[in-house]
C-alpha positions as CSV (number, residue, x, y, z in Angstrom):
1,X,-12.5,14.9,5.5
2,X,-14.4,15.0,1.9
3,X,-11.5,14.9,-0.8
4,X,-11.6,15.9,-4.5
5,X,-9.3,13.5,-6.0
6,X,-9.6,10.3,-3.6
7,X,-13.2,8.6,-2.7
8,X,-13.4,6.9,1.0
9,X,-15.6,4.1,1.0
10,X,-15.9,2.5,4.5
11,X,-16.8,-1.2,4.6
12,X,-17.2,-2.3,8.5
13,X,-13.7,-1.6,9.6
14,X,-11.8,-1.8,6.2
15,X,-11.2,1.5,4.5
16,X,-11.2,1.7,0.7
17,X,-8.9,4.5,-0.6
18,X,-9.8,5.4,-4.5
19,X,-7.7,7.7,-6.7
20,X,-10.7,9.4,-8.4
21,X,-9.8,11.6,-11.5
22,X,-10.9,8.7,-13.9
23,X,-10.9,11.2,-16.5
24,X,-7.5,11.6,-16.7
25,X,-6.7,8.1,-16.1
26,X,-6.4,8.4,-12.0
27,X,-2.7,10.7,-13.3
28,X,-1.6,11.6,-10.1
29,X,-1.3,15.8,-10.3
30,X,-0.3,17.6,-7.3
31,X,-3.6,18.8,-5.9
32,X,-4.5,14.4,-6.0
33,X,-1.3,13.3,-4.6
34,X,-1.9,16.1,-1.7
35,X,-5.2,14.4,-1.1
36,X,-3.7,10.5,-1.2
37,X,-1.9,11.6,1.5
38,X,-4.3,13.6,3.6
39,X,-6.0,10.6,3.4
40,X,-3.5,8.4,4.6
41,X,-3.0,10.4,7.3
42,X,-6.8,10.2,7.9
43,X,-6.3,6.2,7.8
44,X,-3.6,5.8,10.2
45,X,-5.6,8.1,12.5
46,X,-8.9,6.4,12.5
47,X,-9.3,3.9,15.1
48,X,-12.7,2.5,13.5
49,X,-10.7,1.4,10.3
50,X,-8.0,-1.5,10.7
51,X,-7.0,-2.3,7.4
52,X,-7.1,0.0,3.9
53,X,-7.8,-0.8,0.5
54,X,-6.1,1.4,-2.0
55,X,-8.0,1.0,-5.7
56,X,-8.4,3.3,-8.5
57,X,-11.7,4.8,-9.5
58,X,-12.7,4.2,-13.3
59,X,-11.0,2.2,-16.0
60,X,-7.7,2.5,-14.4
61,X,-5.7,2.1,-11.7
62,X,-3.2,4.9,-12.5
63,X,-1.9,6.3,-14.9
64,X,1.0,8.1,-13.4
65,X,2.3,10.7,-12.2
66,X,0.5,14.4,-14.0
67,X,4.5,15.2,-15.4
68,X,3.1,18.4,-16.7
69,X,1.4,19.6,-13.3
70,X,3.8,18.2,-10.8
71,X,7.1,18.5,-12.9
72,X,7.1,22.3,-11.8
73,X,6.9,21.7,-8.2
74,X,9.9,19.0,-8.3
75,X,11.7,21.1,-10.6
76,X,12.0,23.7,-7.6
77,X,13.4,21.2,-5.1
78,X,9.7,21.8,-3.2
79,X,7.9,18.7,-1.4
80,X,4.7,17.4,-3.0
81,X,3.7,16.2,0.2
82,X,1.3,18.8,2.8
83,X,3.3,18.4,6.2
84,X,0.3,16.8,8.2
85,X,-0.1,14.4,5.7
86,X,1.9,11.0,5.3
87,X,3.9,10.2,2.2
88,X,1.7,7.7,0.2
89,X,5.2,6.5,-1.8
90,X,6.3,6.2,2.6
91,X,9.7,6.8,1.2
92,X,10.5,9.8,4.2
93,X,10.9,7.5,6.8
94,X,6.8,7.9,8.3
95,X,5.0,4.4,7.9
96,X,1.8,3.4,8.1
97,X,0.8,2.1,11.5
98,X,-2.1,-0.2,9.8
99,X,-1.9,-3.0,6.8
100,X,-2.4,-1.4,3.2
101,X,-3.8,-3.4,0.8
102,X,-3.3,-3.1,-3.3
103,X,-6.6,-3.4,-5.8
104,X,-5.3,-3.2,-9.3
105,X,-7.0,-2.9,-12.5
106,X,-6.6,-1.1,-16.2
107,X,-2.8,0.7,-16.4
108,X,-0.8,0.9,-13.6
109,X,1.9,2.7,-14.5
110,X,5.4,4.8,-13.0
111,X,4.0,6.2,-9.9
112,X,1.7,3.7,-9.5
113,X,4.6,0.9,-9.5
114,X,5.4,2.7,-6.6
115,X,2.2,2.9,-4.9
116,X,1.9,-0.5,-4.9
117,X,5.1,-1.8,-3.6
118,X,4.5,0.9,-0.8
119,X,1.9,-1.2,0.3
120,X,1.3,-4.5,2.3
121,X,0.5,-7.1,-0.4
122,X,-1.2,-6.4,-3.4
123,X,-4.1,-8.3,-5.6
124,X,-4.8,-6.9,-9.5
125,X,-6.8,-8.0,-12.3
126,X,-6.3,-10.2,-15.3
127,X,-6.1,-7.4,-17.8
128,X,-3.8,-5.2,-15.6
129,X,-1.0,-3.7,-17.3
130,X,2.2,-2.5,-15.6
131,X,4.8,-0.3,-17.0
132,X,7.9,1.7,-15.2
133,X,8.7,4.6,-18.2
134,X,10.3,7.4,-16.1
135,X,13.9,6.8,-18.2
136,X,12.1,7.0,-21.8
137,X,10.9,10.4,-20.5
138,X,15.0,11.2,-19.2
139,X,13.6,11.6,-15.7
140,X,14.2,9.8,-11.9
141,X,11.2,8.2,-10.0
142,X,11.8,9.4,-6.5
143,X,8.9,7.5,-5.5
144,X,11.1,4.4,-4.2
145,X,10.9,2.0,-6.6
146,X,14.5,1.8,-7.4
147,X,14.7,0.9,-3.4
148,X,12.0,-1.9,-3.2
149,X,10.9,-3.4,-6.4
150,X,14.8,-5.0,-6.3
151,X,14.4,-6.6,-2.7
152,X,10.4,-7.2,-4.1
153,X,11.4,-9.0,-7.2
154,X,15.3,-9.7,-7.4
155,X,17.8,-7.5,-8.8
156,X,17.1,-8.8,-12.6
157,X,13.5,-8.6,-12.5
158,X,13.9,-5.0,-11.2
159,X,16.2,-3.8,-13.7
160,X,14.5,-5.7,-16.7
161,X,11.4,-3.9,-16.3
162,X,12.8,-0.5,-14.9
163,X,16.0,-0.2,-17.5
164,X,13.8,-1.7,-20.4
165,X,10.6,0.6,-19.9
166,X,8.8,-2.2,-21.4
167,X,4.7,-3.1,-20.6
168,X,4.0,-5.9,-18.9
169,X,1.0,-8.3,-17.9
170,X,-1.2,-9.3,-14.6
171,X,0.9,-13.0,-15.1
172,X,4.7,-11.7,-15.0
173,X,3.6,-9.0,-12.0
174,X,2.6,-12.5,-10.3
175,X,5.8,-14.4,-11.5
176,X,8.1,-11.7,-9.9
177,X,6.2,-10.9,-6.6
178,X,5.1,-7.3,-7.0
179,X,1.2,-8.5,-6.7
180,X,0.2,-11.4,-4.7
181,X,-3.2,-12.9,-6.4
182,X,-4.4,-12.2,-9.9
183,X,-8.5,-12.1,-10.2
184,X,-10.7,-13.0,-12.8
185,X,-11.4,-9.4,-14.2
186,X,-13.3,-7.0,-12.6
187,X,-12.6,-8.7,-9.0
188,X,-10.0,-7.3,-8.3
189,X,-11.4,-5.2,-5.7
190,X,-13.9,-7.4,-4.0
191,X,-11.4,-9.7,-3.5
192,X,-9.0,-7.0,-2.5
193,X,-11.8,-6.0,0.7
194,X,-12.4,-9.5,1.6
195,X,-9.0,-10.7,2.0
196,X,-9.3,-6.7,4.2
197,X,-11.9,-8.3,6.1
198,X,-10.1,-11.1,6.7
199,X,-7.4,-9.4,8.4
200,X,-9.4,-6.8,10.5
201,X,-10.9,-10.0,12.3
202,X,-7.4,-10.5,13.3
203,X,-6.1,-8.7,16.6
204,X,-4.7,-5.7,15.7
205,X,-2.0,-5.5,18.5
206,X,-0.8,-8.3,17.4
207,X,-1.0,-7.0,13.0
208,X,0.8,-3.6,13.7
209,X,3.6,-5.8,16.0
210,X,4.1,-8.4,13.4
211,X,4.4,-5.2,10.8
212,X,6.5,-2.9,13.2
213,X,9.0,-6.1,13.1
214,X,9.3,-7.0,9.9
215,X,9.5,-3.3,8.8
216,X,12.1,-3.6,11.2
217,X,14.1,-6.5,9.9
218,X,14.1,-4.7,6.2
219,X,15.2,-1.5,7.6
220,X,17.3,-1.4,10.3
221,X,19.0,-5.3,9.8
222,X,18.0,-8.5,11.6
223,X,19.7,-7.8,15.2
224,X,17.2,-4.9,15.8
225,X,14.1,-6.9,15.1
226,X,15.6,-10.0,17.0
227,X,16.1,-8.2,20.3
228,X,12.5,-6.6,20.1
229,X,11.3,-10.2,19.6
230,X,10.5,-11.1,23.5
231,X,9.7,-7.5,24.8
232,X,7.4,-7.1,21.9
233,X,5.7,-10.4,22.9
234,X,5.3,-10.1,26.0
235,X,3.3,-6.0,25.4
236,X,1.4,-8.1,23.2
237,X,0.8,-11.4,25.0
238,X,-0.5,-9.8,28.4
239,X,-2.6,-7.5,26.3
240,X,-6.9,-7.6,27.0
241,X,-6.7,-8.9,23.2
242,X,-3.8,-11.0,24.4
243,X,-5.6,-12.8,26.6
244,X,-9.0,-12.8,24.8
245,X,-6.7,-15.5,21.9
246,X,-5.1,-17.6,24.7
247,X,-8.6,-18.5,26.2
248,X,-10.2,-18.5,22.9
249,X,-8.1,-22.5,23.1
250,X,-10.3,-23.3,25.4
251,X,-13.7,-22.0,23.3
252,X,-14.9,-22.4,20.3
253,X,-16.2,-19.1,19.4
254,X,-13.4,-16.9,17.6
255,X,-12.7,-13.6,20.2
256,X,-13.9,-10.7,18.9
257,X,-10.9,-8.5,19.4
258,X,-10.6,-4.4,20.6
259,X,-7.3,-3.3,20.1
260,X,-5.8,-3.0,23.5
């Protein structure tokens, strides 16, 4: 599919998903949110894409929500997500079945932080900056930051930045665990694509199983995840890719996995 506000680029098994509204600092209008949700659904269903990289086209990752455009829909209590899409903030119980990496540069504001928190890990450029601004506008964030930021960064770090609405830099984002790596300015996407390519070379069934089990532990508790360990191991070990991996211990070449 083609989108007005999302740019898709394929890099082998990796799909780069670019927020593409640079004239508005990639602020997410209703149409942009809907494009992004449909792009997520396309990525999840595409068997040729094993890993995704979310980034911003132009000078910024995203300035957050385009309030004048989106607020009327929220005030009416209506969903901003189309029925066939996947909520890019992943707050409705549905999850991507594949890894998604965030590549952040420039400004990452409000809902931008929530997009990052909904990915599996994040890279940012050294000049990236972050801020959570909803309280300063009299608003409540609905993209999951109240759930994920305390879990990711610890209660004190989360409240420090959520309640003051102050801006923080890449060094602080790395210190609190919002991003996992800081790279020189301009290298965020290149580095994220390289890491995504490395993830894409791993066995897809094993990667999906790791994501599923780890998420189950977070959402449903360790006991639920523990019960799934041996059944999941049996399913993965007895797959074709699992046998390739076992056989690779006797062979010098890296196996090529096919996801079955």
